[in-house]
N, C-alpha and C positions, 0 to 999 in steps of 0.2 A: 699333486695339483692337477695333473693330466687326467687322473681317474675321476677326480671330483667334477671337473668341467665336462668330461665325457658323459657322466651320469646326469649332470644338470641339463645338457642338451637333450638327452633322452626324455627327461621329465617334461621339459618345455615343449618338445615335439608332440607329446601326447595331448597337450592342451591347446597349443597354437599351431595350426597347419601351415603357417606362412613359411616361405623359403629364404627370407632375408633377415639378417640380424644387423642392427646398427649399434656400433660401439663408439663411445667418445674417445677419439684419438686412435691411431693405428700404428704408432711407432713402438719399437722395442721388441724383445724376445717374447714377452707374454702375448702380445698381439699376433706375432707370427705363429705361435703355438695354437692360438685360437683360430687363426685362419686355416691352418692345416686340419684341425679337428672339424671345422665347419665344412671344409671341402669333402672330407670323408663321409660326412652325413648328407651330402648333397645340398648344403646351405651356402649362401653367399654372404660374406662379411663385408659390411659397408661402414664407412666413416660417418658418424652422426654428429660431428662437431659443428655443423652449420645450423643446428636447431637453436631457436630462441631460448635464452636462459633468463628466468625471472628469479631474482635473489630475494627470498623472503627472510633472510637473516637480518636485514636492515630494519630501521624503525618504520612503523606505519604512520606515526605522527612525529612532530618535532621532538628531538631528544630531550630538551629541557622540560617539556610538558610531561613526557612519559616518566622521567626520573623524579619529577616533583610529586607525582601521584604515588609512585612506588619504585624502590630501587630494584625490585624484581623485574621491572620492565627493561632492564639494560639489554641492548642489542648491539649489533655491528653498526659502526658509524655509516650514515647514509640514510636516505629517505625515499620510500616508495609508498605512496598513498593509494587508497582504494580507487580514487578517481584516475590516477595515473595508470594503474593496472587495467582499468576498464577502457582507457583510451588507446591501448596497444592493439594493433592489428594482428589477428591470429592467423597463423599459417597451418594450423591443424595439429602441430606437434609442439609440445611445451616441456621444457626441462625446468623443474623447480629445484632451487638450491636453498638449503637451510643448514647453516653452520651450527653444529651441535654443541660447540664449546659454551654457548650461552643458553642452551636449552636444557634446563636442569630437570624438568619433569614434564608430564603430559599437558599440564595446564599452560606452561610456557609455549609448548608446541602449538596448542590450539590458538593461543594469543597471536603468534607470529603468522600462522597460516590462514585463519579465518578472520574476517570475511573476504580477504584479498583473493583467495582462490575462487570464491563465488563470482567476483567481478570478472576474472579471466574466463571462467566457465561460460558466463553470459556471452562473452565475445566469441568463444569457440563454437557454441551451439548456434549462434546466429551470424557466423562470419559471412561477409559479403553484403549484409544488410546495413542500412543506416540506423544506428541505435542512438537513443537519447539517454544521457546519464540521469536526467530527472526521472524518466520512466523507470530506470533501474532502481533508483532510490525508493520509489514507491513500493517495490517488491522487497527491498533490503530490510525494512523495519520488521515485517512479520518473519522474515528469514532469521533475523537476530533472535527473535523470541523463540523460534524453533530450536536454534542452537542452545539457548538456555535450558529449554525443556529436555534436551538430549544430554545435558551436562557438559556441553562444549563452551569453554570460556573464551569467546571470540574477542578479538582486539577492538579497541575503540576506533572510530572513524574520524579521520582528519578531513574536515569538509566545511565549506561555508554554506552549502546548499542542502541542509538537512531536510528530511522528509517532513519535519515540522515547518511551520511558516514563520517568516520574519515578522516581528511585531511592530510594524510601522505606526508612528503616532502615539506610542505608549508613554505615559508619564510615570516616573518612579520616584518615590519618596522614602527615605530611610533615616532612622535615628541612629544607625550604625555607620561609622566612618569606614571607608574602604582603603586598602593599601594603594600606593601609587601604581597605576596601570591595571588595577583590578577594582574600579569603581562599580557602583550599582548597575550601570548600564551594560556592563560586561555580561550580565546573566541573560540578556535577551538579544545580543547581536549575532549569535550563532557562528562565531568564528572559532577556528581551531584553538584550543587552549585558552579560551576566553571565559572567565568566570568571576563572580564577585567574591572577594576575599577580605574579611574584616581586618582592620589595622590592629585592633586589640580585641578585648573580650566583649561579650554580649551580656547585657543586664536583663533581668526580668522586667517585662513591660516594653522592651524595645520592639520596634515594628518595621517591617518592609511592606510598603503599600504600592500596589500596581493599579494605575487608572488607565483603562482602555478608552480609545477615542469614541467608540460606539459600544452598544451592548453586544456581548459575544455569546456564541453558542458552541456546543460540542464539549470536548474534554479539555480540561486544563491540567497540565502536568508540571509539578515542581520537583526538581532533584537537587539534593544538597549533599555535601561531603565529597571528598576525593574517592577514588576507587578503593583506597586503603581504609576509608572511613574517617579520615581526618577532616574536622570542621563540619561534620554533619549535625543537623538539628537534634538536640538531645531531648527537649521537651517544649512543644509549642502547639499552636492551633492555627488552622487556616479558616478565614472568615470571608464572606462575600456580601456585597451591598449593591443596590441599584442607584443610590444617591450619595454614597460616601458618608452617610450619617447613621442610618440604621443598619446594623450588621447581624448576620446569622452565621453560626458555626457550621462548617461542612465536614470537619474531621480533625483528628489529632495528627500532628506532624512530627515524625521522628527523623527519617532520612528522605523518604520519597512519598509523594501523595499524588494521586490522579483522581479527579472528580469531574462530573458532568454538570454543565449549566445549560438550561433550556432557553434562555433569553431574558433580557432585562438586566442582567448582571454587567456592571461596568467597572466595579472595584473588587479587587482581591487583596487581602493582606495576610501576612504571616506574623503572628504575634507570639513573642517568647514568654514562657511561663517560668523560666529559670535562667540563671546566669550560666555561661559557658566560656571556655578560654578563647575560642575563635569560631568563625563561621565561613563556610564555603558554599555558595549557591551556584551550581553548575549550569542549570538550564531552567527556563520558564517557557513552556510551549503550549500551543493550541492545536487541536486536531483539525480545526477549520480556520481557513484564512480569514482575517478581519475584512469584512465587506466595506470597501471604500466606495465613495460616490461614482468614481470611474474605476471599473474593476475588470480584471481578466484573470482567469484561473483555469488550470488544467489538472485533471486527475486521471489515473490509470486504473481500470477495473479488470479483473481476471474472471474467466469462466472456462468451462470445459473439463473439469475434473483432472484425470491423469493426463489427458492431452491438453495441457494448459495453453490457453490463448488469452489475448488481451486486447483492449480497445482504449484509446485515449479520448476522454471527453473534455470538451472545452466550454466555458461559460464567459460571456462578456456582456457588460451593461454600463450605461451611463445614466444615472438617475439624479444627477446634480441639479436638474431643474425641478425635481419632485422629491426633495429629501424626506417628505412625510410618508413615502411609501417604502421606506427602508425595510420594515418588518416583512412586508409582502414580497419584496425582492429576495430577502433571505429565504422565504418559504419556497419561492420558485427555484432558487439555487439548490436548496436542500432536496426537493422532490426530484430535480433533474439528476443530481449525482447519486442519490440513494435509491431511486426507483427505475432508472434507465434500464438496467440489466434485466430486472423482472418484467418490465413492460415489453422490451424487445423479445424476450423469451415467450411471453404469452401470445404475442402477435406473430411468432414464427419468423422474425427477421434478424435474429441474433447473428447468424452467419452470412447474412446478405451483404453484397458489396456496397450497395447504396443504402445507407442507413444514417439518420440524422445524429451526428455526434458533436455538433457545435451549436450551442444556443446563443445567438446574438440578439439581445433585447434592444430594439431600436426605440426612438423617442415615443412613437405611437404605442408600442407595447407597454412601455412604462406608464403612459397616460391611462391605459386600460386598467392598470392596477388600482387606480383611484376608486373603481367601482366593483372590482372582481377580487375574490380570494386568491392569494398567491399560489397556494397548492393546487387549487382548481385550475388556474391558468397554466401552471407548469405541466400538469397531467394532460390537459387539452392540447398543448403544444406538441407533446410527444405522440399522443394518439393520432392526431391529424397527419403527422409526417411518417408514422410507422405503419398505419393500418393497411395500406395498399390492398384494399379489397378487390378481388378479381371480378371481371365482368360475369354477370349471371348469378352472383351470390345473392340470395334472397334478402330483401330490404329489412324484413323483420329480424333476421340473424345479424345483419350489420348493426341495426339499432341496439339489439341486445348486447352484442360484444362491446360497443362503445359505452353503454351505460354501466356494464360490469367493470370495465377498466377504470371508469371515472368514480367507482364506488357509489353508484346511484341506484343500487338494487333495493327496491322497497321491501319492508318487512312482510307486508301482506300483499299477496298477488292472487290474481284469478288464473289458476292453472289451465283453464280452458281457452285462454286468449293468447297462447304462445305465438300464433301466426299473425297477430295484429301489431306486433312491435311493442315498444314501451316496457313497463315494469315486468310483465309476464315473460317477455322474451329475455330480458336480463336475468330473471329468475331461472329460466331454463338453462342459460349459459352457465350460471353459477352452479346449478345442480350437475351439469355435465362435468365440470371440473372436479366437484366433490366425488362423483361416482367413477370417473375415468382418468383422473390424474391431472396434475398441474399443466401438462403440455398438450392436452387434448385439443384445445382451440387452436394453438399454434400449428399442430400437425394438420388439422383440417384445412387451415388457411394455406399452408405450404403446398399441400396437394392440389388445392383448388387453383392456386396461382400457376402451378406447373402444368396441370392437365385440363384446367377449365372446370367450372363447378358442375357437378352432377350428384344426384342423391346417393349414388353408390359410394361416395367418399365417406359417408357416415359409417358404413359397414367396414370399410378398409381400416378405419382407425379404431372403432369400438367393437367390431365383430357383431354389431347389431344394426339393422336397417333403421332408417329414420322413424318409421311408423312405430316400431318397437320402442325406440327411445322416447318418443312422444307419449305413448301410452303409459310407460313406466313413470314418467314425470307427472302426468296428470293423475295417475294412481297415488303418487306420493302426496298429492295435495288433498286427498279425501280423508 
């Protein structure tokens, strides 16, 4: 034993130059031997028993839910959810405990450890900061997909606040009777262990119909069956309708189906083509929150590649006095959330401290949508608040940048009129991006804001002076 530990100290010393070793508990002969060996090596042995211990041996979801889905989910009695792990304050050192008596293989190890370890890592990497669980949830969904791609069988999440949205105001009609406590509404309430479970079998021709309060957009996802495959759809189709009368098929349904709707769809139904013994519908979710007349919504977007950063965007509106502009409000929301990152990057304000991240549409803004296209209004709102053109920036260039950002570059332009503003200036800006990269305009603006505008900035960014660039552009038009 002594020879083994002595050799182990030598191996560790070659890798880690630290002079302190922390051991859980220091009582007994073994620890005395360790202390003596450490002293011979010039090392200090310290007790590490004060560190926080997170027990991943216990269930990540309620026991009855886990065992209903699969007996292989058996764990040590107790409950530690992802949310609870995320809520713990990190001191920088963590001891993870996993009792191996119930970990029969690597798949069970993955299930017990992931994604709870990701929740703790989030706290550890950002300790001292005020973190929002909702923001973490936004990153958790793509993280789970990454786990699947890597072959990691991560555990299910026990949560009311999924990254999908609650379906307020949805009506559900079913020709299939549900068991007590597992009625049809259970597939949309997003509570832990909540799902629709048929009381008996399903017949060919049976239908589950969902009526949304308003037309929906984005992706619709339907998941059936337990994790072990029990109660999944064996043969069915999913259909959509604008009025609940005329239906069109979007795809065959076996266990899981995800499809995109562009607008106008208010009804979705799952129609069974064959009989089966039982049915479990776990979730029905939308990728975009249903737009209510009084609406508030937040989303987190990431940028920065390896040096990951994030920004939370917020949208708020009350169009109850103008229900007829719903589609245009939808367009504003879509442009804001989907184009904000690109717009901020193009204008060189992505890393700026002062940037517009909350769009609050007041009554007058809503009234404007009676006469204006929603996407146009949304882009204009962002451009006006992000452009921050520095003093001295030529007006023709300002005009060209705005028209380019608003997608107003005409197909035919007079290349000789770049300095006059309008379409020719917008065409020059578009050509600059094509020739010198997506970030060229943002870089020009960032330097001009920091140093003041001068013609030398063109050469700093493109290695060509302005006159050379102008001549190249005019030559391209011949």
